C-alpha positions in Angstrom: 0.0 0.0 0.0 1.3 3.4 -0.9 2.7 5.5 2.0 0.8 8.5 0.5 -2.7 7.0 1.3 -3.6 8.9 4.4 -5.9 11.9 4.3 -7.1 14.2 7.1 -10.2 12.9 8.8 -13.5 14.5 7.7 -15.4 14.4 11.0 -13.8 17.6 12.4 -14.7 19.5 9.2 -18.3 18.4 9.4 -18.6 19.8 12.9 -17.2 23.1 11.7 -19.7 23.1 8.8 -22.6 22.7 11.2 -21.5 25.9 13.0 -20.7 28.0 10.0 -22.8 30.8 8.6 -25.2 29.6 5.9 -23.7 32.2 3.4 -20.4 30.3 3.4 -20.0 28.2 0.2 -18.1 24.9 0.9 -15.8 23.3 -1.7 -14.6 19.7 -1.4 -12.2 17.5 -3.3 -14.5 15.2 -5.3 -12.3 12.1 -5.8 -9.8 12.2 -2.8 -10.3 8.9 -1.0 -12.0 6.9 -3.8 -10.9 3.3 -3.9 -10.8 0.7 -6.6 -8.8 -2.3 -7.7 -5.8 -1.9 -10.1 -3.4 -4.7 -11.0 -5.0 -6.8 -8.3 -4.4 -4.1 -5.6 -6.8 -1.8 -3.7 -5.6 1.7 -4.5 -6.9 5.1 -3.4 -7.1 8.5 -5.1 -5.3 11.2 -3.2 -5.1 13.6 -6.0 -7.5 14.9 -8.7 -8.2 12.1 -11.1 -10.0 11.2 -14.2 -9.4 7.5 -13.5 -11.8 7.6 -10.6 -15.4 8.8 -11.1 -16.2 9.6 -7.5 -17.6 10.8 -5.3 -15.3 9.8 -2.5 -16.9 8.9 0.8 -15.6 12.0 2.4 -17.1 14.3 -0.2 -20.4 12.4 0.1 -20.4 13.1 3.8 -19.6 16.7 3.2 -22.4 17.1 0.7 -25.0 15.4 2.9 -24.0 17.5 5.9 -24.2 20.6 3.7 -27.7 19.7 2.7 -28.7 19.1 6.3 -27.4 22.5 7.3 -28.7 24.5 4.3 -25.2 25.1 2.9 -24.1 25.5 -0.7 -21.6 22.8 -1.7 -19.3 22.9 -4.8 -17.1 20.1 -6.1 -13.4 20.7 -6.8 -12.3 18.8 -10.0 -9.8 18.7 -12.8 -11.8 18.2 -15.9 -9.4 18.9 -18.7 -6.6 16.6 -17.5 -4.9 16.0 -14.2 -1.5 15.1 -12.8 -2.1 11.6 -14.4 -0.9 13.2 -17.6 -0.4 16.9 -17.3 1.5 17.8 -20.4 -1.3 17.5 -22.9 -4.1 20.0 -23.5 -6.9 17.6 -22.4 -7.8 14.0 -22.0 -10.7 13.1 -24.4 -12.8 11.2 -21.9 -16.0 13.4 -21.7 -18.1 10.5 -20.6 -16.1 10.2 -17.3 -16.6 14.0 -16.6 -20.3 13.7 -17.4 -20.6 10.8 -14.9 -18.9 13.0 -12.3 -21.3 15.8 -12.9 -24.3 13.5 -12.7 -23.1 12.1 -9.4 -22.5 15.6 -8.0 -25.9 16.7 -9.0 -27.5 13.8 -7.1 -25.7 15.1 -4.0 -27.1 18.6 -4.4 -23.8 20.1 -5.8 -24.6 23.4 -7.5 -21.2 24.6 -8.7 -17.6 23.6 -9.2 -14.0 24.6 -9.5 -13.3 22.9 -12.8 -9.6 23.3 -13.6 -6.7 25.5 -12.7 -3.1 24.0 -13.1 -3.1 21.3 -15.8 -5.7 21.0 -18.5 -6.8 24.5 -18.7 -7.3 24.6 -22.4 -10.7 25.0 -24.0 -11.9 21.5 -25.1 -14.8 19.2 -25.5 -14.2 18.3 -21.8 -15.4 21.7 -20.7 -18.4 21.5 -23.0 -19.2 18.1 -21.5 -19.5 19.7 -18.1 -21.8 22.4 -19.4 -24.0 19.9 -21.2 -24.1 17.4 -18.3 -24.9 20.1 -15.8 -28.2 20.9 -17.4 -29.2 17.6 -19.1 -32.3 15.6 -18.3 -31.8 12.0 -17.4 -30.7 9.8 -20.3 -28.3 7.1 -21.5 -24.6 7.8 -21.3 -24.1 6.7 -24.9 -26.8 9.1 -26.1 -25.1 11.9 -24.3 -21.7 11.2 -26.0 -23.4 11.0 -29.4 -25.1 14.4 -28.8 -21.9 16.0 -27.6 -20.0 14.7 -30.6 -22.7 16.0 -33.0 -22.5 19.4 -31.4 -18.7 19.4 -31.9 -18.4 17.9 -35.4 -21.8 17.1 -36.9 -24.2 14.3 -37.0 -22.3 12.2 -39.6 -19.2 12.0 -37.4 -21.0 11.6 -34.1 -21.2 7.8 -33.9 -17.5 7.2 -34.5 -16.4 10.0 -32.2 -18.7 8.8 -29.4 -17.4 5.3 -29.8 -13.8 6.6 -29.6 -14.6 8.5 -26.4 -16.1 5.4 -24.8 -13.0 3.4 -25.6 -10.7 6.1 -24.3 -12.7 6.2 -21.0 -12.4 2.4 -20.6 -8.7 2.6 -21.2 -8.2 5.6 -18.8 -9.8 3.9 -15.9 -7.1 1.3 -16.0 -4.4 3.9 -15.1 -2.0 2.5 -12.4 -2.9 5.4 -10.0 -0.7 6.4 -7.2 0.8 9.8 -6.2 4.3 8.4 -6.6 3.5 7.3 -10.2 1.9 10.8 -10.9 4.6 12.9 -9.3 7.9 11.2 -10.1 7.1 8.7 -12.8 8.2 9.2 -16.4 4.7 9.2 -18.0 4.2 13.0 -18.1 7.5 13.6 -20.0 7.4 10.5 -22.1 8.2 9.8 -24.9 10.9 12.6 -24.4 12.0 11.0 -21.2 15.8 10.2 -21.0 16.8 6.8 -19.9 20.2 6.6 -18.4 22.5 3.6 -18.2 23.9 5.0 -14.9 21.9 6.7 -12.2 21.6 10.5 -12.2 22.3 11.7 -8.6 19.8 14.5 -8.5 16.2 13.6 -7.8 13.3 14.8 -9.9 10.8 17.2 -8.2 7.1 16.8 -8.3 5.3 17.0 -10.6 8.1 15.9 -13.0 6.9 18.2 -15.8 10.4 19.0 -17.0 10.7 22.5 -15.8 10.3 24.2 -12.4 8.1 27.3 -11.9 11.2 29.4 -12.5 11.7 27.6 -15.9 14.8 25.7 -14.6 15.1 22.2 -16.2 14.2 19.4 -13.8 16.5 16.3 -13.5 15.3 13.0 -14.7 14.0 10.6 -12.1 15.6 7.1 -12.5 15.3 5.8 -9.0 12.6 3.3 -9.8 11.7 2.6 -6.1 10.7 6.2 -5.8 8.0 6.2 -8.4 6.4 2.8 -8.7 4.1 3.2 -5.6 2.4 -0.1 -4.6 3.1 -1.6 -8.1 6.0 -3.6 -9.6 7.8 -2.0 -12.6 6.4 -4.9 -14.7 2.8 -4.1 -13.6 3.2 -0.5 -14.6 4.9 -1.4 -17.9 2.1 -3.9 -18.8 -0.7 -1.6 -17.7 0.5 1.4 -19.7 1.1 -0.8 -22.8 -2.4 -2.2 -22.4 -3.8 1.3 -22.2 -1.8 2.3 -25.3 -3.2 -0.7 -27.3 -6.8 0.1 -26.2 -6.2 3.8 -27.1 -5.1 2.8 -30.6 -8.5 1.3 -31.2 -10.2 4.5 -30.2 -7.8 6.4 -32.5 -9.0 4.3 -35.4 -12.6 5.4 -34.6 -11.5 9.0 -34.7 -9.8 8.6 -38.0 -13.0 7.0 -39.3 -14.9 10.0 -38.1 -12.6 12.3 -40.0 -13.8 10.7 -43.3 -17.4 11.6 -42.5 -16.8 15.1 -41.0 -15.1 16.7 -43.9 -12.8 19.7 -43.3 -12.9 20.0 -39.5 -9.6 21.5 -38.1 -10.9 21.0 -34.5 -11.4 17.3 -35.1 -7.8 17.1 -36.5 -6.7 18.7 -33.2 -8.6 16.1 -31.3 -6.9 13.3 -33.2 -3.5 15.0 -32.6 -4.1 15.2 -28.9 -5.3 11.6 -28.7 -2.3 10.4 -30.8 0.1 12.2 -28.4 -1.5 10.5 -25.4 -1.0 7.1 -27.0 2.7 7.9 -27.6 3.1 8.8 -23.9 1.8 5.4 -22.8 
C-alpha cells in the first residue's frame, strides 16, 4: 500500500460546517479517498483524477452535511486533464466527466472549480461539463453522441462517441498512485531520457520537465521512488495495455474524419489523442 494513502479525517470538518454561517460556500475535493482495484491491488485516489469517477466517501459526507445545514456545496475537480498526464491540453474522456457531474448533482452540488493548473485549455471536456450540468436523465451513450454531434456534426458523431467510450475504458485502468503521478516518467514520455547510470539529482514533483522558474528538472531514474504499490512490470504492462486500447479509439476518430469533412478541430482532437498514445 502506498505511503501516501492517508488523508485528514472528515469528522472535524463536518462539525465546523454545522456551526458556519449559511452564506459560506463549501468546496470539497470530489475524488480524494476513492478506492478501486488496479493490478490486483486496492488503491486510493489522493489527487485529482479522471481515472476515478467519484464521489469519495468524504465528499459524500460533506455534501450530505451541507444539505442538512442548508449550505451550498461545490465540487473541486480537474476536468481537462490531471496530474495523471499533465503535459497534454486535455484527455478526451468526456463520458467520465459527465458521470462526475451527474453524481455531483445527485448530492445537491450546484457549482464547481473545474480546472486550474493542468488541462486549462478549451476543449470538449469543458463543453461536456456544461451539457451534463443541465441535461435531463438519459443514457450515457446518447449523451456522448449528442456531444460529438455538437462538436463535429451528426455524420461523425457515432464514431467520435465510440472513440470517447473506448478512451474512457482505457483511462480507468491507469495505475494510479501519487508516486507514479509525481515522479514517474509518464508526463514527460516519450521525451524521457533513460540513463545507463543513475543520475544523482532527484526529480521534483510533478516531473513536468521545468520548475516554476523555468529551470530544467532532473530525470527521475530511482525506480523505487515512483512505482508506488506496483511492480515495474505491472506498470509497464498496464501502460502498454492502455496504449493498445487507445489505438482502437484512435482508429474510430480517424474514421470520423472521413465523415466530418474539413474539421480542423477534429484534426486537433486526433493530434491530442495520438500524443496520449505515444506517452503510454
